[in-house]
Each structure stands twice: as structure tokens, then as C-alpha cells.
N, C-alpha and C positions, 0 to 999 in steps of 0.2 A: 358298435356293439348292439346286439338285438336280443329281445326276449322271445321272438317268434321263430328263432333258428333260421332266419332268412338273411342272406347277404345280398346287398344291392350295389350295383355300380352306376354312378350318376354322371351325366355330362354336365360339367360346370358351366358351360356356355348356354345350353338350352334348358338345363334343369330337369331333363328327362332321364328316366331309367334306361340304361343301355343293355344291362344284363343283370340277372339275379339267379341265385341258386339256394336251395334249402339243405341244411345239414340234418339228415334223418337220424333218428335214434339208433345207436348201435348196441346199446346195452339196456335191458329192461330196468336196471337200477338207476338209470339216468333221470334224476329229478332236479337237475340243475336249472338255473334261470337263464336259459339261452346261451348265447355266445358271449364269452367273457373277455376275449382279447382278439384284436386283429393286428397283423404285422406284415409289412411288405419287404421283400428281399431287396438288397442294396441295388441290384440291377433292374428292379421293377418287374421281374419275371414271375415271382410267386407271391401269392397272398396266403398267409398262415392264419388259421382260425382255431381258437381254443374253445373246446366244448367238452364238458365233463372230464374224462381222463384221456381225451383224444386231441390230436392235432390234425386238422383237415388242410390239405394242400391243394390250392386252386391255381392252375396255370393261367395267367392273365392273357398270354398270347393265344393259347388254344381255347380259352373261355370255357374251361371245364375243370371239375375236380379230378385230379390225377391219382390221389391216394389219401389214405388216412392212416395215422400211426397212433397206437396206444402207448402213451408216454409214462403214465403214472398209475399208482393204485389210489391216489387221491386226486381231487379236482385240479385240473390245469388252469392256472389263472393268468399266465403270461408266456409269450413266445417270442423268440428272436432267431435269426439266421445269420451266420457269419458272412464275411465279404464274398467268398467264392461259393457260397451255398453248399458247403460240404458238411457243416455241423449245425444242428438245430439245438437250441437251448430252451428249456422249459422251466417255468417256476410254478410252484403248487401251493395249495392252501396249507400244507403242513410244513412250509418253510424250507423245502428242498429245491435246489436248482440242479438240473441234470443236463448232461450233454449226450447228444444222440447223433449217430451217422445218418445224414439226410438220405443217403442212397439205400442203406440196408436196414435202418431202423434199430441197429444195435446200440446198446447203452455204452457210452465211452467214459463215464465217470459222473460223480456228483459232489455237491457241496451242501452241507446243512447250514442254513442261515439262521433259522429259529422262528421267525415270524411269517405269517402268510404273505406271499409275494404279491404286491399290488401292481407293480409296474416294472417293465424292462425296456431298455432302449439300446440300440446297437450303433457302433461306429466301426471304423476300419479294423482295428485290432482288439477292441474291447467291447464289453457289454456292461451296462450299469443296471442296478436293480434298487428297488425300494420296497419296504415291507410294512406290515401293520403295527410293528413295535418300534417304529422310529429309526430303523436301521437302513443304511444305504451302503452300497459298495460298488467297486469297479473290478471286473474280472477280465483277465487276459485270455483271449480265445485259445491261443496255442498252448499255453501252460495249464490252463484251466485253474489258475490260482488267483486269489485276491491280490489286486494291485493296490487298492486303497479301501478303507472302510470309514464310515462316519456314523454318528449316533445322535439322534434327537432325544427328547424326553420320551419315556416309556409309553405314555398315554397319547402320543402324537402319531397319527398315521402318515406315512409317506404316500401321497396320491399319485405323483408322477415324477419322473426323472428325465434329464436330458443331458447328453454329452455335447460340449462345444466342439467345433470343427477340428481343432488340433489336439483334442483329448486331454487338455490341461485343466479343464474346468467342468465341474458337475453342478447342475442346477436341480433343485428339488422343490416341489410344492407340497404342502402338508395340511393337515386338518386344522391347524391353528391359524389358518388364513395368512400364511407367510410363504415367501419364496426365499430360499437360501442358496447362496453361491459359495461353492467350496473349491479350493485349490487342491488338485489331486496329488501333485508331487509332495507337497508339505503336509497334506491331509489336515488343512486348517479351514475354518470358516472365514470367508472374506467379507460377506455382506448379507444382511437380512432386509428384505423388502416386504413391508406390510401390505396386504390386499384387503379390499372391502368384502370380497367373497372368497369362499374356498375354491381353489383351482384344481382341476383334474387333468388338464392338458397343458403341456409346455411344448412350444414349437416355434419355428420361424427364425432360427439363428442364421445370420448372414455375415460371414467373416467374424463371427463371434461378437457382434455389436448389437444386434437387435433381437428382441424377444417378444413373443406373444403368449398369452396363457388364457385359459378359460375353464 
């Protein structure tokens, strides 16, 4: 995420920048603070960038921006793409999650969550979200319906969410410096892990056993 509207691709071995591109302003009313979210498709083909009310689509193989889509009337804060790259999901600052045809850009439906969407993460059949009002949920890609929902305290922001490999467990980090582990099927809280600092990233699940956050 960047405040200068520039996306850079780094080589992890050399530490050098291999490629970069800038997202130019498409709307004179764009006063947003740069890029708010980045998401990579499941097959590693596309990079999705959220900026103002648009999704920018960067083709990693071709190393160029192939299109941009106007998704919302309000600021887009989170993006995700389903397993076969046919449906794009966007979350916005007004608490709406919308489904879009990746090919045509047509709106396929929406869900009103309530709080500004802070985070979304995708797995094979589901996408999970977390918002600024302590709400989290898991949505089925095909039905576009809530599979499970969870609620923290109203004054607690959900900073990041992560689905475990078999889609049985949801992990969430929050503004109260805690990680929470939820069972999706029973929609119950299984464990709370206290952290010394507030975490904004959850990653690194390997067979559902190991986790890193930052």
C-alpha cells in the first residue's frame, strides 16, 4: 500500500525493483490517500489495486495495467478475486460488499455489512471480511450469501482476517491488540491470543499450523 500512487515489484533475493507503475488520477474528485489495498489472484496472474472508487488490474505476466473498473460511488477499501478469476469482490468505506463480473464489469449483486470494510481475504470457495465496527464474516462465492458471521465489541476495529487452508477457521487481528481464532461451522470463538502490538497483517498458514502477523 502506497501514498504516492506507485506500485513496485521487488526481487526478494536481490532487493532490487524489477518493475513499477503509477496509478494516475481518473477523477478530479480523487482526494484519497493513495492505494488502499493490493490483492493477487489465486493463480498469480493478476494484481488488484484499490484506489478511490476504482480497481486497477495489473497483468503480472504482461507487466502492464490491462484495465481499470469503476466499482463504487464510495471509496474502495478492499478487493478480492475468486478462484477462476471470474468474479471480483469489492469492499467500501460505506460498509457495502459488491460482486462484479471480472470480464464485463457488470454488477452481480451486493451485501450491506454496516461498517467500513478494512480487510478481505480469499480462499477457494469463500471470501472473509472484517470491518471497523468489530464485525467479521465469511461469504460463499457462488451463492453470494453469508456463510458465517462474528462480532467483537463495537469500538474494536478488525484490522486483518485470514482463512485457514480448509476453510474451517477464521483468524482475525483487531485494534485491541489481540488475535482471535473462530470456528466457522459452529460460529464460535475458540481462542484469544494477546499481542504486544496491534497487528495489521496475518499470513503464513502452512497446513493450518503456523501463523505470522505484523
